[in-house]
C-alpha positions as a Markdown table, in Angstrom:
| # | Residue | x | y | z |
|---|---|---|---|---|
| 1 | Met | -37.8 | -5.4 | 0.4 |
| 2 | Gln | -35.0 | -3.4 | -1.0 |
| 3 | Arg | -31.1 | -3.3 | -1.0 |
| 4 | Leu | -29.4 | -1.9 | 2.0 |
| 5 | Asp | -27.2 | 0.6 | 0.0 |
| 6 | Arg | -30.3 | 1.9 | -1.6 |
| 7 | Lys | -32.0 | 2.4 | 1.7 |
| 8 | Ile | -29.0 | 4.3 | 3.1 |
| 9 | Leu | -29.0 | 6.4 | 0.0 |
| 10 | Glu | -32.6 | 7.5 | 0.9 |
| 11 | Ile | -31.3 | 8.5 | 4.3 |
| 12 | Tyr | -28.1 | 10.2 | 3.0 |
| 13 | Pro | -28.8 | 11.3 | -0.5 |
| 14 | Asp | -25.4 | 13.1 | -0.7 |
| 15 | Phe | -23.4 | 9.9 | -0.1 |
| 16 | Ser | -21.9 | 8.1 | -3.1 |
| 17 | Arg | -22.5 | 4.4 | -3.6 |
| 18 | Ser | -18.7 | 3.8 | -3.0 |
| 19 | Arg | -18.8 | 5.6 | 0.3 |
| 20 | Ile | -21.9 | 3.6 | 1.4 |
| 21 | Glu | -20.1 | 0.4 | 0.5 |
| 22 | Gly | -17.0 | 1.5 | 2.4 |
| 23 | Leu | -19.1 | 2.3 | 5.5 |
| 24 | Val | -20.7 | -1.3 | 5.3 |
| 25 | Lys | -17.3 | -3.1 | 4.8 |
| 26 | Ser | -15.7 | -1.3 | 7.7 |
| 27 | Gly | -18.4 | -2.3 | 10.0 |
| 28 | His | -20.1 | 1.1 | 10.5 |
| 29 | Val | -23.6 | -0.1 | 9.4 |
| 30 | Thr | -25.9 | -2.3 | 11.7 |
| 31 | Val | -29.3 | -3.8 | 10.8 |
| 32 | Asn | -31.4 | -4.7 | 13.8 |
| 33 | Gly | -28.3 | -4.3 | 16.1 |
| 34 | Ala | -26.1 | -6.7 | 13.9 |
| 35 | Ile | -23.3 | -5.6 | 11.7 |
| 36 | Ala | -24.4 | -5.4 | 8.1 |
| 37 | Gly | -22.9 | -8.4 | 6.0 |
| 38 | Lys | -22.9 | -6.6 | 2.6 |
| 39 | Ala | -24.2 | -3.5 | 0.9 |
| 40 | Gly | -26.6 | -5.6 | -1.2 |
| 41 | Met | -28.4 | -7.4 | 1.5 |
| 42 | Lys | -32.1 | -7.1 | 1.5 |
| 43 | Val | -33.8 | -5.0 | 4.1 |
| 44 | Ser | -37.4 | -4.1 | 4.9 |
| 45 | Asp | -39.1 | -0.9 | 6.1 |
| 46 | Ser | -39.5 | -2.5 | 9.6 |
| 47 | Asp | -35.8 | -3.0 | 10.0 |
| 48 | Glu | -33.8 | -0.7 | 12.3 |
| 49 | Ile | -30.8 | 0.6 | 10.4 |
| 50 | Glu | -28.0 | 2.5 | 12.1 |
| 51 | Val | -25.1 | 4.2 | 10.3 |
| 52 | Glu | -22.1 | 5.5 | 12.2 |
| 53 | Ile | -20.3 | 8.2 | 10.3 |
| 54 | Pro | -16.6 | 8.1 | 11.3 |
| 55 | Pro | -14.7 | 11.4 | 11.7 |
| 56 | Pro | -12.9 | 12.6 | 8.6 |
| 57 | Val | -9.3 | 11.9 | 8.3 |
| 58 | Pro | -7.1 | 15.0 | 7.7 |
| 59 | Ala | -6.1 | 15.0 | 4.0 |
| 60 | Ile | -2.4 | 15.9 | 4.6 |
| 61 | Pro | -0.8 | 14.5 | 7.8 |
| 62 | Glu | 1.2 | 17.0 | 9.8 |
| 63 | Pro | 5.0 | 16.4 | 10.5 |
| 64 | Glu | 5.6 | 15.6 | 14.2 |
| 65 | Asp | 9.0 | 15.5 | 16.1 |
| 66 | Ile | 8.7 | 11.9 | 17.2 |
| 67 | Pro | 11.8 | 9.7 | 17.8 |
| 68 | Leu | 12.4 | 6.9 | 15.3 |
| 69 | Asp | 14.6 | 3.8 | 15.6 |
| 70 | Val | 16.2 | 3.9 | 12.2 |
| 71 | Val | 17.7 | 0.6 | 11.1 |
| 72 | Phe | 18.7 | 1.6 | 7.7 |
| 73 | Glu | 18.3 | 4.7 | 5.4 |
| 74 | Asp | 19.5 | 6.0 | 2.0 |
| 75 | Asp | 18.0 | 8.3 | -0.7 |
| 76 | Asp | 15.5 | 5.7 | -1.8 |
| 77 | Met | 14.2 | 4.0 | 1.4 |
| 78 | Ile | 14.2 | 3.9 | 5.1 |
| 79 | Val | 13.7 | 0.9 | 7.4 |
| 80 | Ile | 12.3 | 1.6 | 10.9 |
| 81 | Asn | 12.1 | -0.7 | 13.9 |
| 82 | Lys | 8.5 | 0.4 | 14.8 |
| 83 | Ala | 7.7 | 0.6 | 18.5 |
| 84 | Pro | 4.5 | -1.4 | 19.8 |
| 85 | Gly | 1.5 | 0.9 | 20.2 |
| 86 | Met | 2.4 | 3.2 | 17.3 |
| 87 | Val | -0.1 | 3.4 | 14.4 |
| 88 | Val | 1.4 | 3.4 | 10.9 |
| 89 | His | -0.7 | 6.1 | 9.3 |
| 90 | Pro | -3.4 | 8.5 | 10.3 |
| 91 | Ala | -6.9 | 7.0 | 10.6 |
| 92 | Pro | -10.1 | 7.8 | 12.5 |
| 93 | Gly | -9.2 | 8.0 | 16.1 |
| 94 | His | -5.4 | 8.3 | 15.3 |
| 95 | Phe | -4.9 | 11.6 | 13.6 |
| 96 | Ser | -1.5 | 12.2 | 15.2 |
| 97 | Gly | 1.4 | 10.4 | 16.7 |
| 98 | Thr | 1.6 | 7.9 | 13.8 |
| 99 | Leu | 4.6 | 6.6 | 12.0 |
| 100 | Val | 3.8 | 8.8 | 9.1 |
| 101 | Asn | 3.6 | 12.0 | 11.1 |
| 102 | Ala | 7.1 | 11.1 | 12.6 |
| 103 | Leu | 8.5 | 10.3 | 9.1 |
| 104 | Leu | 7.4 | 13.6 | 7.6 |
| 105 | His | 9.5 | 15.3 | 10.3 |
| 106 | His | 12.5 | 13.1 | 9.8 |
| 107 | Cys | 12.4 | 13.3 | 6.0 |
| 108 | Pro | 10.3 | 16.2 | 4.6 |
| 109 | Ala | 10.8 | 15.1 | 1.1 |
| 110 | Leu | 8.7 | 12.1 | 1.7 |
| 111 | Ala | 5.6 | 14.2 | 1.4 |
| 112 | Gly | 3.5 | 13.1 | -1.7 |
| 113 | Ile | 5.5 | 9.9 | -2.4 |
| 114 | Gly | 2.8 | 7.5 | -3.4 |
| 115 | Gly | 0.0 | 9.8 | -2.2 |
| 116 | Val | -0.4 | 12.5 | 0.5 |
| 117 | Ala | -2.4 | 10.5 | 3.0 |
| 118 | Arg | 0.1 | 7.5 | 3.4 |
| 119 | Pro | 3.3 | 8.8 | 1.9 |
| 120 | Gly | 5.9 | 6.2 | 1.3 |
| 121 | Ile | 3.9 | 3.4 | 2.9 |
| 122 | Val | 4.1 | 0.1 | 1.0 |
| 123 | His | 3.2 | -2.3 | 3.8 |
| 124 | Arg | 1.8 | -2.1 | 7.2 |
| 125 | Leu | 2.1 | -3.5 | 10.8 |
| 126 | Asp | -0.8 | -3.7 | 13.3 |
| 127 | Gln | -0.7 | -1.0 | 16.0 |
| 128 | Asp | 0.6 | -3.4 | 18.7 |
| 129 | Thr | 2.8 | -5.3 | 16.4 |
| 130 | Ser | 6.6 | -4.2 | 16.8 |
| 131 | Gly | 9.5 | -4.5 | 14.4 |
| 132 | Leu | 10.6 | -3.8 | 11.0 |
| 133 | Ile | 8.7 | -1.8 | 8.5 |
| 134 | Val | 10.2 | -0.3 | 5.2 |
| 135 | Val | 9.1 | 3.0 | 3.7 |
| 136 | Ala | 9.8 | 4.4 | 0.3 |
| 137 | Lys | 11.6 | 7.8 | 0.0 |
| 138 | Ser | 11.5 | 8.3 | -3.7 |
| 139 | Gln | 8.8 | 7.7 | -6.4 |
| 140 | Lys | 11.0 | 5.1 | -8.1 |
| 141 | Ala | 11.6 | 3.2 | -5.0 |
| 142 | Met | 7.9 | 3.4 | -4.1 |
| 143 | Glu | 6.9 | 1.8 | -7.4 |
| 144 | Gly | 9.5 | -1.1 | -7.0 |
| 145 | Leu | 8.8 | -1.7 | -3.4 |
| 146 | Ala | 5.0 | -1.6 | -3.8 |
| 147 | Lys | 5.2 | -4.1 | -6.7 |
| 148 | Ala | 7.5 | -6.4 | -4.7 |
| 149 | Phe | 5.2 | -6.5 | -1.6 |
| 150 | Ala | 2.0 | -6.8 | -3.7 |
| 151 | Ser | 3.3 | -9.8 | -5.6 |
| 152 | His | 5.2 | -11.2 | -2.6 |
| 153 | Thr | 8.3 | -11.7 | -4.6 |
| 154 | Asn | 11.9 | -11.0 | -3.6 |
| 155 | Val | 10.6 | -10.2 | -0.1 |
| 156 | Glu | 11.2 | -12.4 | 2.9 |
| 157 | Lys | 9.3 | -11.6 | 6.2 |
| 158 | Thr | 9.9 | -13.4 | 9.5 |
| 159 | Tyr | 8.0 | -12.8 | 12.6 |
| 160 | Leu | 8.5 | -13.9 | 16.1 |
| 161 | Ala | 5.2 | -14.8 | 18.0 |
| 162 | Ile | 4.5 | -15.9 | 21.6 |
| 163 | Val | 1.4 | -18.2 | 21.4 |
| 164 | His | -0.7 | -19.9 | 24.1 |
| 165 | Gly | -0.2 | -23.6 | 24.4 |
| 166 | Arg | 1.9 | -25.6 | 22.1 |
| 167 | Pro | 0.9 | -26.9 | 18.6 |
| 168 | Pro | 0.7 | -30.7 | 18.1 |
| 169 | Leu | 3.7 | -30.5 | 15.8 |
| 170 | Asp | 7.0 | -28.6 | 15.8 |
| 171 | Ser | 6.4 | -27.0 | 12.4 |
| 172 | Gly | 3.9 | -26.7 | 9.8 |
| 173 | Arg | 2.4 | -24.7 | 6.9 |
| 174 | Ile | -1.0 | -23.0 | 6.7 |
| 175 | Glu | -2.5 | -22.1 | 3.3 |
| 176 | Asn | -6.1 | -21.1 | 3.0 |
| 177 | Leu | -8.3 | -18.0 | 2.1 |
| 178 | Ile | -8.5 | -15.0 | 4.6 |
| 179 | Gly | -11.3 | -12.5 | 4.3 |
| 180 | Arg | -13.6 | -10.3 | 6.4 |
| 181 | His | -15.5 | -12.0 | 9.1 |
| 182 | Pro | -19.0 | -12.6 | 8.1 |
| 183 | Val | -20.5 | -11.0 | 11.2 |
| 184 | Asp | -17.8 | -8.8 | 12.8 |
| 185 | Arg | -16.4 | -6.7 | 9.9 |
| 186 | Lys | -13.6 | -5.5 | 12.0 |
| 187 | Arg | -12.2 | -9.0 | 12.3 |
| 188 | Met | -10.6 | -11.2 | 9.7 |
| 189 | Ala | -11.4 | -15.0 | 9.3 |
| 190 | Ile | -10.6 | -18.0 | 7.4 |
| 191 | Val | -13.1 | -18.2 | 4.6 |
| 192 | Glu | -14.1 | -20.7 | 1.9 |
| 193 | Arg | -14.7 | -18.1 | -0.8 |
| 194 | Asn | -14.4 | -14.3 | -1.4 |
| 195 | Gly | -11.0 | -14.2 | 0.4 |
| 196 | Lys | -7.4 | -14.0 | -0.5 |
| 197 | Val | -4.7 | -16.7 | -0.3 |
| 198 | Ala | -2.7 | -16.5 | 2.9 |
| 199 | Ile | 0.4 | -18.7 | 3.5 |
| 200 | Thr | 2.2 | -19.0 | 6.8 |
| 201 | Asn | 5.2 | -21.2 | 7.6 |
| 202 | Trp | 5.6 | -21.7 | 11.3 |
| 203 | Gln | 8.2 | -23.4 | 13.5 |
| 204 | Val | 8.6 | -23.9 | 17.3 |
| 205 | Ile | 12.0 | -22.5 | 18.1 |
| 206 | Ala | 12.5 | -22.8 | 21.8 |
| 207 | Lys | 11.2 | -24.0 | 25.1 |
| 208 | Ser | 9.0 | -21.7 | 26.8 |
| 209 | Ala | 9.9 | -19.7 | 29.9 |
| 210 | Gln | 6.4 | -20.0 | 30.8 |
| 211 | Ala | 6.2 | -23.9 | 31.1 |
| 212 | Pro | 3.4 | -24.8 | 33.6 |
| 213 | Ser | 4.6 | -25.5 | 37.2 |
| 214 | Thr | 1.1 | -26.1 | 38.3 |
| 215 | Arg | -2.2 | -26.9 | 36.6 |
| 216 | His | -3.3 | -23.4 | 37.1 |
| 217 | Gln | -0.5 | -21.9 | 35.0 |
| 218 | Ala | -0.9 | -21.6 | 31.3 |
| 219 | Pro | 2.1 | -22.4 | 29.0 |
| 220 | Ser | 3.3 | -20.2 | 26.0 |
| 221 | Thr | 5.5 | -21.1 | 23.1 |
| 222 | Pro | 7.8 | -19.1 | 21.0 |
| 223 | Ile | 7.2 | -19.6 | 17.3 |
| 224 | Val | 8.8 | -18.2 | 14.2 |
| 225 | Cys | 6.5 | -17.5 | 11.3 |
| 226 | Arg | 7.6 | -16.9 | 7.8 |
| 227 | Ile | 4.9 | -15.5 | 5.7 |
| 228 | Glu | 4.7 | -15.8 | 2.0 |
| 229 | Thr | 1.7 | -13.4 | 1.8 |
| 230 | Gly | 0.8 | -10.3 | 3.8 |
| 231 | Arg | -2.9 | -10.5 | 4.6 |
| 232 | Thr | -4.5 | -8.4 | 7.3 |
| 233 | His | -4.0 | -10.1 | 10.7 |
| 234 | Gln | -2.7 | -13.2 | 8.8 |
| 235 | Ile | -0.4 | -14.5 | 11.5 |
| 236 | Arg | -3.0 | -13.8 | 14.3 |
| 237 | Val | -5.8 | -15.6 | 12.5 |
| 238 | His | -3.6 | -18.6 | 11.5 |
| 239 | Met | -2.2 | -19.1 | 15.0 |
| 240 | Ala | -5.8 | -18.9 | 16.5 |
| 241 | Ser | -6.8 | -21.5 | 13.9 |
| 242 | Leu | -4.3 | -23.9 | 15.4 |
| 243 | Gly | -5.8 | -23.4 | 18.9 |
| 244 | Cys | -2.7 | -21.4 | 19.9 |
| 245 | Pro | -3.6 | -17.6 | 19.6 |
| 246 | Val | -1.0 | -15.0 | 20.0 |
| 247 | Ala | -0.5 | -14.1 | 23.7 |
| 248 | Gly | -2.0 | -10.6 | 24.4 |
| 249 | Asp | -4.2 | -10.6 | 21.2 |
| 250 | Arg | -7.3 | -8.7 | 22.3 |
| 251 | Thr | -9.2 | -9.6 | 19.0 |
| 252 | Tyr | -8.4 | -13.3 | 18.4 |
| 253 | Gly | -6.8 | -14.4 | 21.6 |
| 254 | Lys | -8.0 | -15.6 | 25.1 |
| 255 | Pro | -7.7 | -12.9 | 27.8 |
| 256 | Ala | -8.2 | -15.5 | 30.6 |
| 257 | Leu | -5.1 | -17.2 | 29.5 |
| 258 | Asp | -3.2 | -13.9 | 29.3 |
| 259 | Lys | -3.8 | -13.3 | 33.0 |
| 260 | Arg | -2.0 | -16.6 | 33.8 |
| 261 | Leu | 1.2 | -15.6 | 32.2 |
| 262 | Glu | 3.9 | -13.9 | 34.2 |
| 263 | Pro | 3.8 | -10.9 | 33.5 |
| 264 | Pro | 0.5 | -10.7 | 31.7 |
| 265 | Pro | 1.2 | -9.3 | 28.2 |
| 266 | Ala | 0.3 | -5.7 | 27.8 |
| 267 | Arg | 0.0 | -6.0 | 24.0 |
| 268 | Gln | -0.1 | -8.8 | 21.4 |
| 269 | Met | 3.3 | -10.7 | 21.5 |
| 270 | Leu | 4.1 | -10.4 | 17.8 |
| 271 | His | 7.4 | -8.9 | 16.3 |
| 272 | Ala | 8.3 | -8.3 | 12.8 |
| 273 | Trp | 11.8 | -9.7 | 13.5 |
| 274 | Lys | 13.6 | -10.1 | 10.2 |
| 275 | Leu | 13.3 | -8.7 | 6.7 |
| 276 | Ala | 15.0 | -9.4 | 3.5 |
| 277 | Leu | 14.4 | -7.6 | 0.2 |
| 278 | Trp | 16.1 | -6.4 | -2.9 |
| 279 | His | 16.9 | -2.8 | -3.0 |
| 280 | Pro | 14.3 | -1.2 | -5.3 |
| 281 | Thr | 16.9 | 0.9 | -7.4 |
| 282 | Lys | 20.4 | -0.6 | -6.8 |
| 283 | Gly | 19.4 | -4.3 | -7.2 |
| 284 | Glu | 21.3 | -5.5 | -4.2 |
| 285 | Lys | 19.8 | -7.8 | -1.5 |
| 286 | Leu | 19.5 | -6.3 | 1.9 |
| 287 | Ser | 18.8 | -8.1 | 5.2 |
| 288 | Phe | 17.7 | -6.6 | 8.4 |
| 289 | Glu | 16.9 | -7.8 | 11.9 |
| 290 | Ala | 15.1 | -5.9 | 14.7 |
| 291 | Pro | 16.2 | -6.8 | 18.3 |
| 292 | Ile | 13.6 | -8.8 | 20.3 |
| 293 | Pro | 11.7 | -6.3 | 22.4 |
| 294 | Gly | 12.1 | -6.3 | 26.2 |
| 295 | Asp | 8.5 | -7.1 | 26.9 |
| 296 | Met | 8.7 | -10.4 | 24.8 |
| 297 | Lys | 11.9 | -11.7 | 26.5 |
| 298 | Pro | 10.3 | -13.1 | 29.7 |
| 299 | Tyr | 8.5 | -15.7 | 27.5 |
| 300 | Leu | 11.6 | -16.9 | 25.8 |
| 301 | Glu | 14.1 | -19.5 | 27.1 |
| 302 | Pro | 16.7 | -19.5 | 25.6 |
| 303 | Thr | 16.3 | -16.1 | 23.7 |
| 304 | Pro | 16.6 | -17.0 | 20.0 |
């Protein structure tokens, strides 16, 4: 028996330990058909190990003339209402058409702010999540915004979600640890250890426009989520833990229930609705709100 990372090193002697660990954490290594749990797990010579090598990401993203919905902009920062379906920065499978590609065309001076691969990016939204995202345009703003988002201080983030069913209460607070799923490394999960604190305050805000008229129709509920932390997939994991997953969520949701909604959601019904923060260089408080997307309105009554 030996460690998995040492076994992979025998197969790929040019790989560094950090790259091997990264491949394991990102779910690119399987042992006997199951995703490897950790780089230090024990394997034997009879185990079947498969390593998927993802394509390299271009070191420097290319500017692309892609329309942006600019909510606010000055010399230090820009706030965008991101469209659903847009990836924030280049990654395997998404080398172009990202928000970063569009931003580099819109403001060329952004190149190199905070790094060449993800210039100006201080926080992210999932590909299918719409709404507000703030990007730094100067190094000083990058440092201030990165510190604020990392410490979760002086930043207020409010999301609108359409979830299946209805929680037993009208409001609540979820506080636990979120970390990588122990089996599926592409998913996140509530864990007892080796996770990061995640806090979501949620509240039902309106009657659903999808209230069941027959026993065959699934109801949905509009919910506002105010998050005190910004963990990967936080709201999606927390809503699923209530038994009310976000409608249209292909990872944590219930596709069978999606089909019962009218219309069936084409993406996860999650929107970064409101954002309040302190300007990183001027010291004034700014508040923004992104209009509710048209594809979410059929599930709202009345529209908040």
